[in-house]
N, CA and C atoms as an extended XYZ file, in Angstrom:
426
Properties=species:S:1:pos:R:3:atomname:S:1:resname:S:1:resid:I:1 pbc="F F F"
N        -0.006       13.568      -16.441 N   UNK     1
C        -0.434       12.202      -16.646 CA  UNK     1
C        -0.989       11.661      -15.334 C   UNK     1
N        -1.972       10.801      -15.474 N   UNK     2
C        -2.602       10.198      -14.307 CA  UNK     2
C        -2.930        8.749      -14.618 C   UNK     2
N        -2.820        7.889      -13.606 N   UNK     3
C        -3.198        6.482      -13.756 CA  UNK     3
C        -3.730        5.985      -12.417 C   UNK     3
N        -4.675        5.047      -12.491 N   UNK     4
C        -5.273        4.522      -11.262 CA  UNK     4
C        -5.243        2.997      -11.263 C   UNK     4
N        -5.293        2.452      -10.077 N   UNK     5
C        -5.379        1.007       -9.849 CA  UNK     5
C        -6.211        0.812       -8.593 C   UNK     5
N        -6.816       -0.353       -8.464 N   UNK     6
C        -7.515       -0.722       -7.238 CA  UNK     6
C        -7.074       -2.120       -6.835 C   UNK     6
N        -6.788       -2.277       -5.555 N   UNK     7
C        -6.399       -3.570       -4.991 CA  UNK     7
C        -7.420       -3.896       -3.904 C   UNK     7
N        -7.941       -5.115       -3.927 N   UNK     8
C        -8.893       -5.568       -2.905 CA  UNK     8
C        -8.191       -6.616       -2.045 C   UNK     8
N        -8.307       -6.452       -0.727 N   UNK     9
C        -7.685       -7.386        0.215 CA  UNK     9
C        -8.602       -7.516        1.431 C   UNK     9
N        -8.149       -8.222        2.442 N   UNK    10
C        -8.936       -8.344        3.670 CA  UNK    10
C        -8.013       -8.409        4.875 C   UNK    10
N        -8.580       -8.202        6.014 N   UNK    11
C        -7.815       -8.239        7.250 CA  UNK    11
C        -7.558       -9.652        7.735 C   UNK    11
N        -6.968       -9.725        8.925 N   UNK    12
C        -6.562      -10.998        9.528 CA  UNK    12
C        -6.501      -10.764       11.038 C   UNK    12
N        -6.817      -11.760       11.849 N   UNK    13
C        -6.793      -11.578       13.313 CA  UNK    13
C        -5.440      -11.135       13.877 C   UNK    13
N        -4.347      -11.401       13.149 N   UNK    14
C        -3.027      -11.032       13.659 CA  UNK    14
C        -2.522       -9.667       13.152 C   UNK    14
N        -3.375       -8.905       12.455 N   UNK    15
C        -2.968       -7.555       12.055 CA  UNK    15
C        -2.695       -6.749       13.322 C   UNK    15
N        -1.491       -6.161       13.374 N   UNK    16
C        -1.113       -5.342       14.527 CA  UNK    16
C        -0.968       -3.873       14.160 C   UNK    16
N        -0.440       -3.611       12.982 N   UNK    17
C        -0.306       -2.229       12.541 CA  UNK    17
C         0.557       -1.383       13.457 C   UNK    17
N         1.737       -1.880       13.815 N   UNK    18
C         2.597       -1.142       14.742 CA  UNK    18
C         3.945       -0.743       14.149 C   UNK    18
N         4.218       -1.081       12.915 N   UNK    19
C         5.529       -0.773       12.338 CA  UNK    19
C         5.713        0.739       12.209 C   UNK    19
N         6.896        1.258       12.582 N   UNK    20
C         7.097        2.705       12.605 CA  UNK    20
C         7.466        3.355       11.274 C   UNK    20
N         7.778        2.557       10.242 N   UNK    21
C         8.243        3.189        9.003 CA  UNK    21
C         7.576        2.699        7.726 C   UNK    21
N         6.727        1.669        7.788 N   UNK    22
C         6.098        1.137        6.578 CA  UNK    22
C         4.689        0.635        6.871 C   UNK    22
N         3.938        0.364        5.809 N   UNK    23
C         2.791       -0.537        5.893 CA  UNK    23
C         2.758       -1.344        4.612 C   UNK    23
N         2.140       -2.524        4.697 N   UNK    24
C         2.179       -3.466        3.586 CA  UNK    24
C         0.821       -4.116        3.376 C   UNK    24
N         0.537       -4.401        2.107 N   UNK    25
C        -0.596       -5.224        1.688 CA  UNK    25
C         0.008       -6.360        0.877 C   UNK    25
N        -0.446       -7.598        1.109 N   UNK    26
C         0.150       -8.758        0.442 CA  UNK    26
C        -0.917       -9.705       -0.103 C   UNK    26
N        -0.543      -10.453       -1.117 N   UNK    27
C        -1.438      -11.483       -1.650 CA  UNK    27
C        -1.413      -12.730       -0.781 C   UNK    27
N        -0.400      -12.868        0.056 N   UNK    28
C        -0.306      -14.026        0.953 CA  UNK    28
C        -1.531      -14.060        1.867 C   UNK    28
N        -1.961      -15.260        2.249 N   UNK    29
C        -3.129      -15.404        3.127 CA  UNK    29
C        -2.759      -15.476        4.607 C   UNK    29
N        -1.559      -15.934        4.889 N   UNK    30
C        -1.147      -16.123        6.278 CA  UNK    30
C        -0.364      -14.930        6.796 C   UNK    30
N        -0.428      -14.737        8.101 N   UNK    31
C         0.259      -13.643        8.772 CA  UNK    31
C         0.700      -14.153       10.134 C   UNK    31
N         1.909      -13.779       10.545 N   UNK    32
C         2.381      -14.127       11.884 CA  UNK    32
C         2.458      -12.860       12.724 C   UNK    32
N         2.707      -12.998       14.002 N   UNK    33
C         2.799      -11.828       14.873 CA  UNK    33
C         3.995      -10.943       14.528 C   UNK    33
N         4.927      -11.463       13.756 N   UNK    34
C         6.105      -10.689       13.379 CA  UNK    34
C         5.832       -9.737       12.211 C   UNK    34
N         4.715       -9.909       11.529 N   UNK    35
C         4.377       -9.058       10.389 CA  UNK    35
C         3.681       -7.782       10.835 C   UNK    35
N         4.348       -6.982       11.642 N   UNK    36
C         3.701       -5.813       12.245 CA  UNK    36
C         3.449       -4.666       11.267 C   UNK    36
N         3.987       -4.763       10.041 N   UNK    37
C         3.703       -3.734        9.033 CA  UNK    37
C         2.530       -4.140        8.145 C   UNK    37
N         2.175       -5.418        8.121 N   UNK    38
C         1.128       -5.910        7.218 CA  UNK    38
C        -0.250       -5.542        7.768 C   UNK    38
N        -1.008       -4.805        6.940 N   UNK    39
C        -2.351       -4.417        7.371 CA  UNK    39
C        -3.438       -5.225        6.680 C   UNK    39
N        -3.103       -5.894        5.560 N   UNK    40
C        -4.118       -6.677        4.850 CA  UNK    40
C        -3.453       -7.812        4.075 C   UNK    40
N        -4.182       -8.909        3.949 N   UNK    41
C        -3.715      -10.115        3.263 CA  UNK    41
C        -4.711      -10.483        2.162 C   UNK    41
N        -4.355      -11.495        1.372 N   UNK    42
C        -5.269      -11.987        0.347 CA  UNK    42
C        -5.553      -10.984       -0.750 C   UNK    42
N        -4.624      -10.071       -0.998 N   UNK    43
C        -4.825       -9.050       -2.037 CA  UNK    43
C        -4.978       -9.700       -3.406 C   UNK    43
N        -5.747       -9.059       -4.256 N   UNK    44
C        -5.961       -9.620       -5.596 CA  UNK    44
C        -4.811       -9.334       -6.551 C   UNK    44
N        -3.796       -8.571       -6.110 N   UNK    45
C        -2.592       -8.371       -6.920 CA  UNK    45
C        -1.458       -7.842       -6.057 C   UNK    45
N        -0.248       -8.181       -6.475 N   UNK    46
C         0.961       -7.636       -5.877 CA  UNK    46
C         1.551       -6.596       -6.812 C   UNK    46
N         2.735       -6.115       -6.481 N   UNK    47
C         3.368       -5.051       -7.264 CA  UNK    47
C         3.538       -5.415       -8.732 C   UNK    47
N         3.957       -6.651       -9.003 N   UNK    48
C         4.234       -7.063      -10.375 CA  UNK    48
C         2.988       -7.102      -11.259 C   UNK    48
N         1.805       -7.160      -10.675 N   UNK    49
C         0.562       -7.256      -11.452 CA  UNK    49
C        -0.081       -5.901      -11.743 C   UNK    49
N         0.528       -4.823      -11.287 N   UNK    50
C        -0.039       -3.500      -11.573 CA  UNK    50
C         0.161       -3.178      -13.053 C   UNK    50
N        -0.757       -2.416      -13.609 N   UNK    51
C        -0.752       -2.168      -15.052 CA  UNK    51
C         0.475       -1.384      -15.514 C   UNK    51
N         0.797       -1.553      -16.777 N   UNK    52
C         1.936       -0.850      -17.370 CA  UNK    52
C         1.718        0.665      -17.338 C   UNK    52
N         0.501        1.123      -17.588 N   UNK    53
C         0.213        2.563      -17.538 CA  UNK    53
C         0.489        3.120      -16.150 C   UNK    53
N         0.035        2.407      -15.123 N   UNK    54
C         0.245        2.847      -13.749 CA  UNK    54
C         1.739        2.890      -13.431 C   UNK    54
N         2.456        1.846      -13.801 N   UNK    55
C         3.904        1.770      -13.558 CA  UNK    55
C         4.632        2.938      -14.210 C   UNK    55
N         4.236        3.240      -15.434 N   UNK    56
C         4.896        4.311      -16.180 CA  UNK    56
C         4.738        5.657      -15.481 C   UNK    56
N         3.540        5.949      -15.033 N   UNK    57
C         3.301        7.231      -14.347 CA  UNK    57
C         4.036        7.268      -13.020 C   UNK    57
N         3.900        6.220      -12.217 N   UNK    58
C         4.469        6.217      -10.870 CA  UNK    58
C         5.993        6.244      -10.869 C   UNK    58
N         6.634        5.712      -11.912 N   UNK    59
C         8.092        5.645      -11.936 CA  UNK    59
C         8.753        6.902      -12.507 C   UNK    59
N         7.979        7.898      -12.841 N   UNK    60
C         8.560        9.149      -13.340 CA  UNK    60
C         9.002       10.025      -12.174 C   UNK    60
N        10.099       10.750      -12.400 N   UNK    61
C        10.556       11.688      -11.368 CA  UNK    61
C         9.459       12.716      -11.109 C   UNK    61
N         9.236       13.014       -9.855 N   UNK    62
C         8.213       13.984       -9.478 CA  UNK    62
C         6.821       13.401       -9.349 C   UNK    62
N         6.682       12.090       -9.534 N   UNK    63
C         5.357       11.461       -9.426 CA  UNK    63
C         4.880       11.479       -7.976 C   UNK    63
N         3.585       11.626       -7.821 N   UNK    64
C         2.943       11.557       -6.512 CA  UNK    64
C         1.929       10.433       -6.524 C   UNK    64
N         1.734        9.819       -5.356 N   UNK    65
C         0.746        8.754       -5.218 CA  UNK    65
C        -0.186        9.105       -4.068 C   UNK    65
N        -1.475        9.116       -4.369 N   UNK    66
C        -2.505        9.230       -3.334 CA  UNK    66
C        -3.127        7.844       -3.207 C   UNK    66
N        -3.041        7.285       -2.001 N   UNK    67
C        -3.620        5.984       -1.714 CA  UNK    67
C        -4.809        6.199       -0.792 C   UNK    67
N        -5.972        5.714       -1.182 N   UNK    68
C        -7.149        5.768       -0.314 CA  UNK    68
C        -7.411        4.364        0.211 C   UNK    68
N        -7.378        4.232        1.534 N   UNK    69
C        -7.680        2.972        2.202 CA  UNK    69
C        -9.141        3.036        2.613 C   UNK    69
N        -9.978        2.241        1.935 N   UNK    70
C       -11.423        2.305        2.136 CA  UNK    70
C       -11.866        1.007        2.807 C   UNK    70
N       -12.385        1.138        4.024 N   UNK    71
C       -12.776       -0.033        4.810 CA  UNK    71
C       -13.984        0.359        5.659 C   UNK    71
N       -15.092       -0.348        5.438 N   UNK    72
C       -16.352       -0.035        6.118 CA  UNK    72
C       -16.659        1.452        5.968 C   UNK    72
N       -16.777        2.179        7.066 N   UNK    73
C       -17.149        3.594        6.997 CA  UNK    73
C       -15.944        4.527        6.950 C   UNK    73
N       -14.754        3.984        6.804 N   UNK    74
C       -13.537        4.795        6.816 CA  UNK    74
C       -12.963        4.980        5.422 C   UNK    74
N       -12.389        6.143        5.190 N   UNK    75
C       -11.609        6.433        3.981 CA  UNK    75
C       -10.399        7.235        4.448 C   UNK    75
N        -9.233        6.585        4.437 N   UNK    76
C        -8.001        7.218        4.890 CA  UNK    76
C        -7.125        7.486        3.681 C   UNK    76
N        -6.647        8.729        3.546 N   UNK    77
C        -5.766        9.095        2.434 CA  UNK    77
C        -4.320        9.104        2.907 C   UNK    77
N        -3.470        8.472        2.107 N   UNK    78
C        -2.032        8.438        2.359 CA  UNK    78
C        -1.348        9.117        1.177 C   UNK    78
N        -0.514       10.091        1.481 N   UNK    79
C         0.216       10.809        0.438 CA  UNK    79
C         1.670       10.329        0.419 C   UNK    79
N         2.144       10.004       -0.791 N   UNK    80
C         3.493        9.452       -0.962 CA  UNK    80
C         4.058        9.942       -2.288 C   UNK    80
N         5.309        9.554       -2.542 N   UNK    81
C         5.944        9.909       -3.807 CA  UNK    81
C         6.413        8.661       -4.545 C   UNK    81
N         6.522        8.810       -5.854 N   UNK    82
C         7.061        7.770       -6.713 CA  UNK    82
C         8.456        8.181       -7.153 C   UNK    82
N         8.838        7.785       -8.359 N   UNK    83
C        10.142        8.153       -8.896 CA  UNK    83
C        10.802        6.987       -9.595 C   UNK    83
N        11.995        7.228      -10.100 N   UNK    84
C        12.693        6.227      -10.904 CA  UNK    84
C        13.044        4.960      -10.144 C   UNK    84
N        13.136        5.016       -8.821 N   UNK    85
C        13.464        3.824       -8.041 CA  UNK    85
C        12.309        2.863       -7.867 C   UNK    85
N        11.105        3.257       -8.261 N   UNK    86
C         9.917        2.413       -8.100 CA  UNK    86
C         9.857        1.452       -9.291 C   UNK    86
N        10.169        0.171       -9.026 N   UNK    87
C        10.238       -0.806      -10.123 CA  UNK    87
C         9.099       -1.823      -10.112 C   UNK    87
N         8.376       -1.937       -9.003 N   UNK    88
C         7.154       -2.751       -8.931 CA  UNK    88
C         7.312       -4.147       -9.534 C   UNK    88
N         8.239       -4.942       -8.998 N   UNK    89
C         8.468       -6.265       -9.567 CA  UNK    89
C         8.136       -7.420       -8.635 C   UNK    89
N         7.743       -7.147       -7.396 N   UNK    90
C         7.487       -8.241       -6.454 CA  UNK    90
C         6.136       -8.892       -6.752 C   UNK    90
N         6.062      -10.216       -6.765 N   UNK    91
C         4.812      -10.887       -7.133 CA  UNK    91
C         3.711      -10.812       -6.078 C   UNK    91
N         4.054      -10.625       -4.802 N   UNK    92
C         3.017      -10.695       -3.764 CA  UNK    92
C         2.824       -9.433       -2.941 C   UNK    92
N         3.837       -8.580       -2.813 N   UNK    93
C         3.788       -7.492       -1.831 CA  UNK    93
C         3.721       -6.106       -2.440 C   UNK    93
N         3.098       -5.213       -1.676 N   UNK    94
C         3.080       -3.776       -1.939 CA  UNK    94
C         3.444       -3.100       -0.619 C   UNK    94
N         4.524       -2.306       -0.615 N   UNK    95
C         4.986       -1.673        0.616 CA  UNK    95
C         5.078       -0.164        0.425 C   UNK    95
N         4.441        0.564        1.333 N   UNK    96
C         4.525        2.019        1.411 CA  UNK    96
C         5.562        2.342        2.474 C   UNK    96
N         6.495        3.239        2.168 N   UNK    97
C         7.597        3.541        3.085 CA  UNK    97
C         7.657        5.024        3.429 C   UNK    97
N         8.007        5.297        4.665 N   UNK    98
C         8.282        6.680        5.076 CA  UNK    98
C         9.645        7.109        4.525 C   UNK    98
N        10.596        6.181        4.470 N   UNK    99
C        11.960        6.475        4.011 CA  UNK    99
C        12.006        6.530        2.485 C   UNK    99
N        13.208        6.729        1.974 N   UNK   100
C        13.405        6.761        0.525 CA  UNK   100
C        13.915        5.428       -0.023 C   UNK   100
N        14.002        4.395        0.824 N   UNK   101
C        14.481        3.084        0.382 CA  UNK   101
C        13.534        2.489       -0.657 C   UNK   101
N        14.099        1.948       -1.726 N   UNK   102
C        13.299        1.302       -2.776 CA  UNK   102
C        13.804       -0.102       -3.053 C   UNK   102
N        12.859       -1.000       -3.283 N   UNK   103
C        13.151       -2.349       -3.768 CA  UNK   103
C        11.939       -2.776       -4.589 C   UNK   103
N        11.907       -4.001       -5.053 N   UNK   104
C        10.816       -4.472       -5.897 CA  UNK   104
C         9.458       -4.498       -5.226 C   UNK   104
N         9.424       -4.429       -3.886 N   UNK   105
C         8.170       -4.429       -3.125 CA  UNK   105
C         7.627       -3.015       -2.908 C   UNK   105
N         8.474       -2.006       -3.082 N   UNK   106
C         8.115       -0.623       -2.765 CA  UNK   106
C         7.166       -0.050       -3.801 C   UNK   106
N         6.022        0.436       -3.338 N   UNK   107
C         5.106        1.134       -4.238 CA  UNK   107
C         5.271        2.638       -4.104 C   UNK   107
N         5.731        3.113       -2.944 N   UNK   108
C         5.900        4.551       -2.749 CA  UNK   108
C         6.826        4.822       -1.575 C   UNK   108
N         7.424        6.008       -1.595 N   UNK   109
C         8.292        6.459       -0.512 CA  UNK   109
C         7.741        7.778        0.033 C   UNK   109
N         8.311        8.228        1.133 N   UNK   110
C         7.888        9.503        1.717 CA  UNK   110
C         6.452        9.500        2.187 C   UNK   110
N         5.915        8.355        2.543 N   UNK   111
C         4.508        8.250        2.941 CA  UNK   111
C         4.241        9.020        4.228 C   UNK   111
N         3.136        9.748        4.243 N   UNK   112
C         2.812       10.536        5.430 CA  UNK   112
C         2.122        9.711        6.516 C   UNK   112
N         1.712        8.494        6.193 N   UNK   113
C         1.173        7.567        7.193 CA  UNK   113
C         1.871        6.220        7.037 C   UNK   113
N         2.081        5.546        8.152 N   UNK   114
C         2.653        4.198        8.186 CA  UNK   114
C         1.783        3.371        9.124 C   UNK   114
N         2.102        2.098        9.281 N   UNK   115
C         1.246        1.205       10.073 CA  UNK   115
C         0.933        1.785       11.455 C   UNK   115
N         1.939        2.275       12.144 N   UNK   116
C         1.745        2.766       13.510 CA  UNK   116
C         0.880        4.024       13.578 C   UNK   116
N         0.838        4.808       12.506 N   UNK   117
C         0.069        6.058       12.540 CA  UNK   117
C        -1.291        5.960       11.852 C   UNK   117
N        -1.619        4.791       11.309 N   UNK   118
C        -2.961        4.610       10.742 CA  UNK   118
C        -3.982        4.627       11.875 C   UNK   118
N        -5.203        5.087       11.601 N   UNK   119
C        -6.223        5.108       12.656 CA  UNK   119
C        -6.446        3.722       13.254 C   UNK   119
N        -6.507        3.648       14.564 N   UNK   120
C        -6.695        2.365       15.256 CA  UNK   120
C        -8.041        1.736       14.917 C   UNK   120
N        -9.016        2.537       14.556 N   UNK   121
C       -10.312        2.001       14.133 CA  UNK   121
C       -10.142        1.143       12.877 C   UNK   121
N        -9.316        1.603       11.935 N   UNK   122
C        -9.032        0.818       10.730 CA  UNK   122
C        -8.355       -0.497       11.104 C   UNK   122
N        -7.359       -0.428       11.966 N   UNK   123
C        -6.647       -1.644       12.380 CA  UNK   123
C        -7.613       -2.626       13.046 C   UNK   123
N        -8.529       -2.134       13.861 N   UNK   124
C        -9.512       -3.007       14.511 CA  UNK   124
C       -10.415       -3.683       13.479 C   UNK   124
N       -10.899       -2.914       12.515 N   UNK   125
C       -11.728       -3.494       11.453 CA  UNK   125
C       -10.967       -4.615       10.740 C   UNK   125
N        -9.693       -4.356       10.452 N   UNK   126
C        -8.891       -5.354        9.737 CA  UNK   126
C        -8.629       -6.581       10.603 C   UNK   126
N        -8.478       -6.400       11.894 N   UNK   127
C        -8.337       -7.558       12.800 CA  UNK   127
C        -9.587       -8.434       12.766 C   UNK   127
N       -10.714       -7.811       12.491 N   UNK   128
C       -11.986       -8.533       12.398 CA  UNK   128
C       -12.176       -9.180       11.028 C   UNK   128
N       -11.207       -8.989       10.121 N   UNK   129
C       -11.276       -9.612        8.800 CA  UNK   129
C       -11.986       -8.799        7.740 C   UNK   129
N       -12.213       -7.520        8.007 N   UNK   130
C       -12.933       -6.669        7.054 CA  UNK   130
C       -12.225       -6.604        5.703 C   UNK   130
N       -13.006       -6.368        4.669 N   UNK   131
C       -12.492       -6.138        3.319 CA  UNK   131
C       -11.974       -4.698        3.257 C   UNK   131
N       -10.853       -4.523        2.563 N   UNK   132
C       -10.299       -3.188        2.341 CA  UNK   132
C       -10.085       -2.995        0.850 C   UNK   132
N       -10.473       -1.817        0.377 N   UNK   133
C       -10.229       -1.428       -1.012 CA  UNK   133
C        -9.098       -0.396       -0.986 C   UNK   133
N        -8.031       -0.689       -1.689 N   UNK   134
C        -6.870        0.194       -1.747 CA  UNK   134
C        -6.904        0.873       -3.109 C   UNK   134
N        -7.290        2.131       -3.117 N   UNK   135
C        -7.410        2.888       -4.361 CA  UNK   135
C        -6.131        3.690       -4.568 C   UNK   135
N        -5.488        3.480       -5.685 N   UNK   136
C        -4.198        4.110       -5.994 CA  UNK   136
C        -4.373        5.102       -7.128 C   UNK   136
N        -3.897        6.327       -6.916 N   UNK   137
C        -3.949        7.348       -7.964 CA  UNK   137
C        -2.567        7.980       -8.098 C   UNK   137
N        -1.876        7.627       -9.171 N   UNK   138
C        -0.547        8.167       -9.452 CA  UNK   138
C        -0.684        9.327      -10.421 C   UNK   138
N         0.113       10.370      -10.177 N   UNK   139
C         0.053       11.537      -11.049 CA  UNK   139
C         1.439       12.157      -11.181 C   UNK   139
N         1.742       12.609      -12.393 N   UNK   140
C         2.986       13.329      -12.619 CA  UNK   140
C         2.761       14.309      -13.763 C   UNK   140
N         3.643       15.297      -13.850 N   UNK   141
C         3.512       16.246      -14.956 CA  UNK   141
C         4.029       15.583      -16.237 C   UNK   141
N         3.513       16.016      -17.355 N   UNK   142
C         3.870       15.401      -18.651 CA  UNK   142
C         5.277       15.618      -19.047 C   UNK   142
């Protein structure tokens, strides 16, 4: 089974991209210097707005998530896992985690990239307010 979603957001002058274990995209417009995991704001949807088909695939044991962060001339792929702990209920946030911790904001765990390891060119573009397209592709065996 496979399901896809796309989230559109934009950067902010206070994007730092320095968090060592997560990165986040939010529908909120404001960002403070303490939000070091947030890479984009003003997203057109949070976790709770993702489609039922996408939720069903991503929440199955053994599910994988490929996230493509598309911004200007860059396309960065992030590989993560889903599973039964992925409940996608937060109205504003989507969080990718290196750890296995899950809550309503978590879209994936075991991510191979986090804020601190994303290319600095991407972070610079986002500091300039660039638009980012977050392409999500969840897949699991039937």
